VEXDREN-2710 file (C-alpha; in Angstrom, 1 decimal):
% VEXDREN-2710
k/r/px/py/pz
1/UNK/0.0/0.0/0.0
2/UNK/1.1/3.6/-0.5
3/UNK/3.0/5.2/2.3
4/UNK/5.7/7.9/2.6
5/UNK/8.7/6.6/0.7
6/UNK/6.6/4.8/-1.9
7/UNK/7.1/5.2/-5.6
8/UNK/3.5/5.2/-7.1
9/UNK/2.4/5.0/-10.7
10/UNK/-1.0/6.5/-11.3
11/UNK/-3.2/7.3/-14.3
12/UNK/-5.2/10.5/-14.1
13/UNK/-8.5/11.0/-15.9
14/UNK/-7.7/8.0/-18.3
15/UNK/-4.5/9.7/-19.5
16/UNK/-0.9/8.3/-19.4
17/UNK/1.0/7.0/-16.5
18/UNK/2.6/9.5/-14.0
19/UNK/5.2/8.4/-11.4
20/UNK/5.1/10.0/-7.9
21/UNK/7.6/9.5/-5.1
22/UNK/6.0/10.4/-1.7
23/UNK/8.5/12.3/0.4
24/UNK/8.0/14.9/3.1
25/UNK/8.4/18.4/1.6
26/UNK/8.2/17.1/-2.0
27/UNK/6.6/20.3/-3.1
28/UNK/5.9/19.3/-6.7
29/UNK/9.6/19.0/-7.7
30/UNK/10.5/16.5/-10.3
31/UNK/13.6/14.4/-11.0
32/UNK/14.8/12.3/-13.9
33/UNK/15.7/8.6/-13.2
34/UNK/16.2/5.8/-15.6
35/UNK/14.9/7.9/-18.4
36/UNK/11.6/8.6/-16.6
37/UNK/10.3/11.7/-14.9
38/UNK/9.4/11.2/-11.3
39/UNK/7.4/13.9/-9.5
40/UNK/8.1/14.4/-5.8
41/UNK/4.9/14.5/-3.8
42/UNK/4.3/15.4/-0.2
43/UNK/2.0/13.0/1.7
44/UNK/0.4/16.1/3.2
45/UNK/-0.7/17.5/-0.2
46/UNK/-4.2/16.8/-1.4
47/UNK/-3.1/14.1/-3.9
48/UNK/-0.5/12.6/-1.5
49/UNK/-3.0/12.4/1.4
50/UNK/-5.6/10.7/-0.9
51/UNK/-3.0/8.1/-2.1
52/UNK/-1.7/7.1/1.3
53/UNK/-3.0/3.7/2.3
54/UNK/-4.3/2.9/-1.3
55/UNK/-3.3/-0.3/-3.2
56/UNK/-2.9/-1.0/-6.9
57/UNK/-6.3/-1.0/-8.6
58/UNK/-7.7/1.7/-6.3
59/UNK/-9.8/4.3/-8.0
60/UNK/-10.5/7.6/-6.4
61/UNK/-11.7/11.2/-7.0
62/UNK/-9.3/13.8/-5.7
63/UNK/-10.2/17.5/-5.3
64/UNK/-7.2/19.4/-6.8
65/UNK/-6.8/23.2/-7.4
66/UNK/-7.7/22.5/-11.1
67/UNK/-10.9/20.6/-10.2
68/UNK/-11.7/17.0/-9.3
69/UNK/-9.4/14.4/-10.8
70/UNK/-10.2/10.7/-11.4
71/UNK/-7.1/8.8/-10.2
72/UNK/-6.3/5.1/-10.6
73/UNK/-3.4/3.6/-8.7
74/UNK/-1.4/1.4/-11.1
75/UNK/1.6/0.3/-9.1
76/UNK/3.2/0.8/-5.7
77/UNK/6.9/0.1/-5.1
END
């Protein structure tokens, strides 16, 4: 399940895969690793808080500043 320190692959609103690494103070920064972009996400952010405790296959609606987003958890590592 998702917890701080997890690398999480999600799909938002049926789009492509996005990787997030949950770290305190992530503040939306991004890093490149293995040719892939990984966004740093704080577990205290709206999306981070919604992901904590979820498992692959979970589907949720998350209120974001841009509006509600349909999120599907694809992988947790």
